[in-house]
N, C-alpha and C positions, 0 to 999 in steps of 0.2 A: 780622582782629581783632588789633589791636596795643595792648597795655597799656603805658602809660608809668608807671613805678614808681620809688620811691626808698626807701632805708632811713631816711634822716634827713629831717625836715621843713626847709623853708627853703632848699632847694638850687636852686630854680627849676624844679621839675618841671612845674608848670602852664604856665609860660612856654614850656618846651620842647614840651609837649603841644599847645598852641594854635598855635604856629608851625609844627609839623610838619603839623597838620591843614590850616592855611591854605596851606602850601606844596604839599601834595598837591592841594588844590583848584585852585591856580594852574596846575598842569601838567595839568589836565583830568580828574583822578581824582575820581569821585563819592565824597565822604567824609562821614562822620558822626562828630562828636566828642561823647562822652558823659562827663559829669562823674559819676564813681562814687565821688568822695570824699564819702561820705555825711555824715560828721561836720562837715567843714569845707569845704564846696563854695564855689568862687569862679571857676570857669571862665567863667561868664557875665560877670563883672566885667571880664575881660580883653578882651571883645569889644564892650562898650558896650550889651549887652542888659540893660536895666534891669528888675529885679523881675519876671521872667517869672511869669505867673499859674499855668500848669500845668507841672509838672516831673516828674523821675524819681520823686520821692517819691509822687506821685499814681499813677504806674503801678505802683509796688511795693505800694501800698495798694489797687490795683484800683478807684480812684475816678475814673479818666478813661481815655479812649482815647489811644493813643500818638500818633496824628496831631495831637492838640492840644498835645502837649508838645514837638514838634520845630519849631525855628525856623530859617528860611532866613537864612544869613549872606552867602553869595555864590552865584553860579550853581552851583558844584560843592561847596559846603560847608553842611551843616546842623549844628545844635547841639541836643543834648538836655541841658539844664541840670538841676541838682539843687537843690531848694529848701532853705531854711534853717529851716523850721518844726520846732521841737523836738517839738511834739505829733505831727506827721506822722512824724518820725523814730522816735519811740517806738512808733508803731503799725505801722510797716512791718516786713517780713520780708526780710532780705537774701537769703535763699534763693530769693526770687522773681526775683532779678536774671537768672538764667539764662534764664527764660522771656521776660522783657522784652527782653533783649539779642537773643535769637534772633528774636523777632518784628520788631524794628525794623531788624535788620541786613541783611535780604534785599535791600533796594533799593540797597545801596551796595557799591562796590568795596573801600573801606577803612573800618574803624570804629576810631577812636582812643579808648581808655579812659584817662581821667585818674584814676589809682588813688591812694587815700590813702597817705600816707607811713607807714613803720613796718610792724609786723606785728600784724595783728588779723584778725578775721573779715571786716571791711570791706575788708581788703587781699587776703586769701587767696582769697576767692571770685572777685573779678575776675581775679586772676592765673590761677586755674584755667580761667576762660573764655577767656583770651587765647591765640590761636594763636602769637603772638610777644610777647615782653616786651622793652622797651627800658628800660634802667636809667639813671637820671640821678644823677650824683654831683658833688660839689665836690672840689677837691684836698685838703681838710682830712682828717686821719687819721680823725676820728669818722665822716665821711660814707663813707669807704672801708670802714671796719669794719662799719658798719650795712648797707652794700650787700652785703657777703659773706653776711649772713643772708638777705637777699632772694633772692640767687642760689641758695642752698640750697633755699629754699621753692619757687622757680620750677622747679628741677630735679625736686623731689619731686612737684610738681603735674603734671609732664609737659608743661609749656609750653616752647617753644623760646626761649632767650635770644638775641636777634638782635644784641645789643651794648650798649655803654655810651656815653653822651654825657657828656663832662666839661664842666660849666657853670662859668662864671666862671674860666676857665683863664687864667693869667697868663704861662705860659711853656711851651715845647715839652716840657720834662721832665715836666710834670704828666700829659701824655698817656701817656708811657712808664711812669711810675710807676703810674698807674691800671691799665693793661693788665697790668703785671707782677704787681701785688698781687691783682687780681681774676681773672686768668686768662681774661679775656673780651676779644674784640676791641673797640677803641674806634672807634665810628662817626664821631666827630668831636668837636672842641672848640669851645665857644662862648667867645670871648675877652671879658674885661671890656669893656663898652661902655656909656657913659652914654646912648646913644640907646635902648638896651633899656629903661632905667628911664623915659625919656621916653615910649616907646611904651606902656608899662604905664599911665602917667599919662593918656595920650591914649586909652586903651582901644582901641588899634589894634596888632595884632601887628607886630613889627619887619619881617617879610617884606613887609608892606603899607606900613608907615610909612616905611621906608627900604630899598627893595628892592635898592639898590646897595651897602649897607653890608657890612662884613666879616661881621657876625653873620648877615645874611640869606643871604649866599653859603654860610656854614657850614651853616645849616639846609637850604638847597637841596641841598647835597652829601650831608648825612645822609639826606634823603628819597630821593635817587637810590639810595643804598646799601640803605635799607630796602625800596624797591620791588623791587630785584633779589633781596634775601634773601627777602622775603615771597613773591615769585613762585616761587622754587625750593622753598620749604618749604610753600607753601599747600596746604591740604586742605579738603574740604567741611566747613563749620562744624557742620552737623547731624550729619554722620557722626562728627565728633570727639566731640560730646556723647554720642551713642549709644554710641560705643566706650568712653567712660569711665563709662557707666551713669548719666549725669546726667539 
């Protein structure tokens, strides 16, 4: 269970989340990507999944079975999107997320949670459920500063911070600066690349759109590191929840 989080919005967190999910699928890992950005969900838009009928909101509201809310993207990747209905969002209880995630995660090797930016209950609950948290930052000072708060919350929640991805990195020094200021290892840097913007417009992750690109190679390198870290830190998800009294 790997949560992709960020302190500041607009840093490319969803781009990182969906490319990590697709890259895991590409190397044969059975993966589920879940959009848990309840207020501003858009993970489905990055994949070309148009207006899914049944979503995470329906599961949180207990109005549908989870099997109807999971959509097959590739042979090894499924997606659980989150709807945009304001009425459904008002009716749902975020505290039901633990039960939903526990139920849907059993069939997968990896579950990627695209977590809302910032710090709110919609952020803290998914972080608490994550066995690993990957933090996405930009080189800008505001992004680094906000990320420090997310690091503090992650440690308080008892989740393991596996590292930081520096997105829209323009020079090597940005990686060193982020690592020094955050005190967390950098898993990799995603360089500025116009093909990433094109892949978003085409609703196809860059690791599929341009698998030989520098950005795709960076994502694949990050995934290899995450796999190694996750394997060494992994524990039974149900045991973790019971241990926390959830």
